[in-house]
N, C-alpha and C positions, 0 to 999 in steps of 0.2 A: 346527399350524404354519402361519404365513402368510409367504410370501416377498415381499419388497419390492425394488424396484429404484429407484435414484436416478440421474437423468441430469442432466448440466450442459450449459449452452449458453454458447458464447463466440464472438466474432468473431476471426478471424485475418487480419491484414493482412501482406502480404509485406514491405512497407517502411513506414517512418514517414511517407513522403510520401503514402501512401494514406489516412492518417487525415484527419478533418476539421481545419480550420485551428486551432481552439482546442486540440484534443488533440495535434496536432503540436507546437504551441508549448509545451504543458505538458511534453511529452517532452523538448524542448530545455532546459526549466528543470530537469528531473530530472537531466539530464546535467551542468548547471551545479552543482547541489547535490552531485553525486558528487565534485566537485573538493575539497570540504571534508571528505571522509571521513578519519577517523583510524583507519587499519587497518594498523599496522606489523607485526602478528603474523600475520594471515591473508593480508594483501595482497589482500583481496577487498573492493573498493570498492562501496558501494551508495548510490544517490541517490534521493530522493523529492521530488516536488513536489505540493502540493495546490492546486487552484483552488477558491476560495470563490465563493459566489453574487455577492459584491460585485466579483469580478474579482481580488481580492488573491491573490497566490501565497505559499504557505508552503513553506519548504525543510526538508529533513532529510537527514542523512547518517549512516552507521553510525559509531559512536564506540566503539572498542575500548579495553580496559584490560588491563594485564598480569595483573590478577586478573579472569579472563574473565567471571564473573557480573556484574561491575560495568559492563560495556559495555552498549550499547543499539543496537538496529537502527534503520536510517534511517526506516522507516515509523513506529515509535513516537516517535522524536524529533519528526517533523513533526506527528503526531496529538496528542501531549501538548502541543506548543506551541499548536496550534489550540485544544485544550480549555482551556488556561490563559489564552489571550489573545483568542480570537475565537469563543466558543461560540455566539453568536447569529447568526453569519454561516455558513450551512450549507455543507458541503463538497459540491461538484458532481462533482469528479473527482480522482483520485489517479494519478500516473504513477510507476512504480518501475523502475529500471534498475540494472545491475551490470556490473562489469568487473574483470579481473585481468590482470596482466602475465605470469602463469604459463601461461595457455592462453587460447584464444579461445572465448567463449561462442557457441553456435550457436542457442540458444533462450532465451527469457526464464526467469528464476528466480522461482519462486513465493515468496511471503512465508512466514515461519515461523508456526507455530501461535499463538504469543503475539501476534504482530502481527495475525493474522487475528482473534483474539478481541477485540483493542482496536478494530479496524475495526468489528466487529460491535457493540461497545458504543456507539461513536459514531454508527453508522447508527441504532441504536435511540434514542439520545439526540436526534438531530435528526429522528427519525421518518420517515426516507426513506433509501433506499440511494444510494450514489454510484458512479460509474463507476470501475473499476480497470483501469489500462493497464499491462501488464507488457511490457517490451521489452529487447532487447540490440542492441548496435551494428550488427552485420551480419546480423541475423536478423529473424524476424517480430515483430509486435506482437500481443499478445492483449488483447482488451477484454472485460471482464465487467461486467454490471450488478449490482453488489452483492456482498457477501462470501459470500452463500449459495452461490454457484458454487464456492467453495473449501471451505467448511465447512458442509455441510448439517445437521449436528447441533451447532448452536451451543449453548454453555452459557448458558442463561438460566433463571432461576427467578423468576417474577414475584412470588411471595410474599415474596422477600427485599426487593424494593422496597416492597411494600405494608406489610410489618411495620416497615420502617425509617421510614416516614412516620407510622405509627400512634403 
């Protein structure tokens, strides 16, 4: 038997104002994106903003549906929009925030597994990781370099790609 240990590293900032100017601005854009959340069932609003290499900002917000599986998380809304419209303009950073009127969030909310897998796919597609910034209104901001910090055992099988090309 071999025992392994996985450690992750991330930076924690006490306030958004401690972030560098581009990341601070990206967080403000994620807050703007959250305004378009359609979350009448959970009342849990999520907003995402992607900053592309060109400087373009792409927005996403969670979109719920009375048939729950038909909804989509904010992160995937933004990432799929990028993949369909700007695949040759690499993602540099992604900011994600959430809020609810039901209670106050005191720490950032991590993305779900499905969103993390899509982030991993697009990092692989653009052949480089992007910064991921998670934050909440009156709490800290967490900054990670790439999705590996969240999902160390990513699902990738390179033979699937090679066989599809063959």
